[in-house]
C-alpha positions in Angstrom: 5.4 84.5 -26.2 4.6 87.6 -28.3 8.0 89.1 -27.5 9.8 86.1 -28.8 12.1 86.5 -31.9 10.9 83.2 -33.2 8.0 83.5 -35.5 6.6 80.0 -34.7 6.6 80.9 -31.0 4.9 84.2 -31.6 2.2 82.3 -33.6 1.8 79.8 -30.8 0.9 82.6 -28.4 -2.3 83.3 -30.3 -3.2 79.6 -30.5 -2.8 79.2 -26.8 -5.3 81.9 -26.1 -7.9 79.9 -27.9 -6.9 76.5 -26.4 -8.0 75.5 -22.9 -7.0 71.8 -23.0 -5.2 69.9 -25.7 -1.8 69.2 -27.3 -0.1 71.5 -29.7 3.0 71.1 -31.8 5.8 73.7 -32.2 8.8 73.8 -34.6 12.0 75.5 -33.4 15.2 75.1 -35.4 13.9 72.1 -37.2 13.0 70.4 -33.9 9.5 69.6 -33.1 8.2 70.4 -29.6 5.1 69.2 -28.0 3.0 71.4 -25.7 0.4 70.0 -23.4 -2.1 72.7 -22.4 -4.4 72.3 -19.4 -6.5 75.1 -17.9 -6.9 75.6 -14.2 -10.5 76.7 -14.0 -10.5 78.0 -10.4 -7.8 80.6 -11.1 -8.2 81.1 -14.8 -4.7 80.0 -15.4 -3.4 77.5 -17.9 -0.6 75.0 -17.2 1.7 74.3 -20.2 4.2 71.5 -20.4 6.8 71.7 -23.1 9.0 68.8 -24.3 10.9 67.9 -27.4 9.2 65.3 -29.4 12.6 63.5 -29.8 12.9 63.3 -26.1 9.4 62.1 -25.7 9.9 59.4 -28.4 13.2 58.4 -26.8 11.4 58.0 -23.4 8.6 56.1 -25.1 11.2 53.8 -26.8 12.9 53.3 -23.5 9.6 52.5 -21.9 8.7 50.2 -24.7 12.1 48.3 -24.3 11.7 48.2 -20.6 8.1 46.8 -21.0 9.3 44.2 -23.6 12.1 43.2 -21.2 9.6 43.0 -18.3 7.2 41.1 -20.5 10.0 38.6 -21.4 11.0 38.3 -17.7 7.3 37.9 -16.7 6.8 35.3 -19.4 10.0 33.4 -18.3 8.8 33.6 -14.8 5.4 32.4 -15.8 6.8 29.4 -17.7 9.1 28.6 -14.9 6.4 28.8 -12.2 4.0 26.9 -14.5 6.6 24.0 -14.9 7.2 24.1 -11.1 3.5 23.9 -10.5 3.1 21.0 -12.9 6.1 19.2 -11.3 4.7 19.7 -7.8 1.2 18.6 -9.0 2.6 15.4 -10.5 4.7 14.7 -7.4 1.7 15.3 -5.2 -0.5 13.2 -7.3 2.2 10.4 -7.2 2.3 10.8 -3.4 -1.5 10.6 -3.1 -1.6 7.5 -5.4 1.1 6.0 -3.3 -0.6 6.8 0.0 -3.8 5.0 -1.2 -2.3 2.3 -3.4 0.5 1.1 -1.1 -1.9 0.0 1.7 -4.1 -1.9 -0.8 -1.0 -3.6 -2.2 0.0 -4.6 1.3 -3.4 -5.9 2.0 -3.4 -8.0 -1.2 0.1 -9.4 -0.3 -1.1 -10.1 3.3 -4.3 -11.9 2.1 -2.1 -14.0 -0.3 0.0 -15.1 2.6 -3.0 -15.9 4.8 -4.5 -18.0 2.0 -1.2 -20.1 2.0 -1.5 -20.5 5.8 1.0 -17.9 6.8 -0.5 -15.9 9.7 2.6 -13.8 10.5 1.5 -10.8 8.4 0.0 -7.7 9.8 -1.1 -4.3 8.4 -0.2 -0.8 9.9 -3.4 0.4 11.5 -2.3 4.0 12.5 -4.5 5.7 9.9 -7.9 7.2 10.8 -9.7 6.6 7.5 -11.5 3.6 6.0 -8.2 1.9 5.1 -7.1 2.2 8.7 -10.4 0.6 9.9 -9.9 -2.2 7.3 -6.4 -2.8 8.5 -7.6 -3.1 12.1 -10.3 -5.6 11.1 -7.7 -7.6 9.1 -5.3 -7.6 12.1 -8.2 -8.8 14.4 -9.0 -11.6 12.0 -5.4 -12.6 11.8 -5.3 -12.8 15.6 -8.4 -15.0 15.7 -7.0 -17.3 13.0 -3.8 -17.6 15.0 -5.7 -18.6 18.1 -7.8 -21.0 16.1 -4.7 -22.6 14.6 -3.1 -23.0 18.0 -6.2 -24.6 19.4 -6.3 -26.9 16.3 -2.6 -27.8 16.9 -3.2 -28.5 20.5 -6.2 -30.7 19.7 -4.2 -32.5 16.9 -1.3 -33.1 19.4 -3.7 -34.3 22.1 -5.3 -36.7 19.6 -1.9 -37.9 18.4 -0.8 -38.5 22.0 -4.0 -40.4 22.6 -3.5 -42.5 19.5 0.0 -43.3 20.5 -1.1 -44.2 24.1 -3.8 -46.5 22.7 -1.4 -48.0 20.2 1.0 -48.8 23.1 -1.9 -50.3 25.1 -3.0 -52.4 22.1 0.6 -53.6 21.5 0.7 -54.6 25.2 -2.6 -56.4 25.0 -1.4 -58.1 21.8 1.7 -59.2 23.5 -0.3 -60.5 26.4 -2.6 -62.4 24.0 0.4 -63.9 22.3 1.9 -65.0 25.6 -1.4 -66.6 26.5 -1.7 -68.3 23.2 1.8 -69.7 23.6 1.0 -70.9 27.2 -2.2 -72.5 25.8 -0.4 -74.2 23.0 2.2 -75.6 25.5 -0.6 -76.8 27.7 -2.5 -78.4 24.9 0.7 -79.9 23.6 1.4 -81.3 27.1 -2.2 -82.5 27.6 -2.1 -84.1 24.2 1.1 -86.0 25.1 -0.3 -87.1 28.4 -3.6 -88.3 26.8 -1.6 -90.2 24.2 0.5 -91.9 26.9 -2.7 -92.6 28.9 -4.4 -94.1 25.8 -1.3 -96.3 25.2 -1.5 -97.4 28.7 -5.2 -98.2 28.6 -4.6 -100.2 25.4 -1.8 -102.2 26.9 -3.8 -102.8 30.1 -6.9 -103.9 28.2 -4.8 -106.4 26.2 -3.2 -107.8 29.3 -6.6 -108.2 30.9 -7.9 -109.9 27.8 -5.0 -112.3 27.9 -5.7 -113.2 31.6 -9.5 -113.6 30.9 -8.7 -115.8 27.9 -6.3 -117.9 30.0 -8.9 -118.4 32.8 -11.5 -119.4 30.2 -9.1 -121.9 28.6 -8.2 -123.4 32.0 -11.9 -123.8 33.0 
């Protein structure tokens, strides 16, 4: 550096002797250079890195632009992923709500049908949670109600058949009583006619006998 024809370089030589670590500035032909000095203590040497300040600033600017671009890309990715997470969360929440609400809705509809006497409904009982247990209990209750309804229908049908049979028997008995009544009426009517004729005959006979007795008394 001492042998350089540039005065600023010669001056920098003396400054470097007194600097172990640091950054120095150097002007050459109106261009500023930056010197980074670092001493190597083990060998008593110094490492000097020289670069134009314009090149450094250019690199810094490029790095800043790249960082800004990366920051924009990261921000866009962050916003995109955030929206995607929100959408997935909303969809997952809707699915979870549907998973829990749908069986309850089916249960309400089934109970309304049962209250109206419709026992054809049943609930899917493939789940292993409390809703599945509730569905199994509901289906078992429906089966018991079906059996009870069938037994009730059988009893009602049997009672109806008995009532029909008893009605037929009563009708036959009534017909028989009516026939007996008619026969009795005919017999009474016949007996009444016979008695009337007998009474007339008795009256006529008594009158004839009275005439004979009166004639005998007159002759005597």
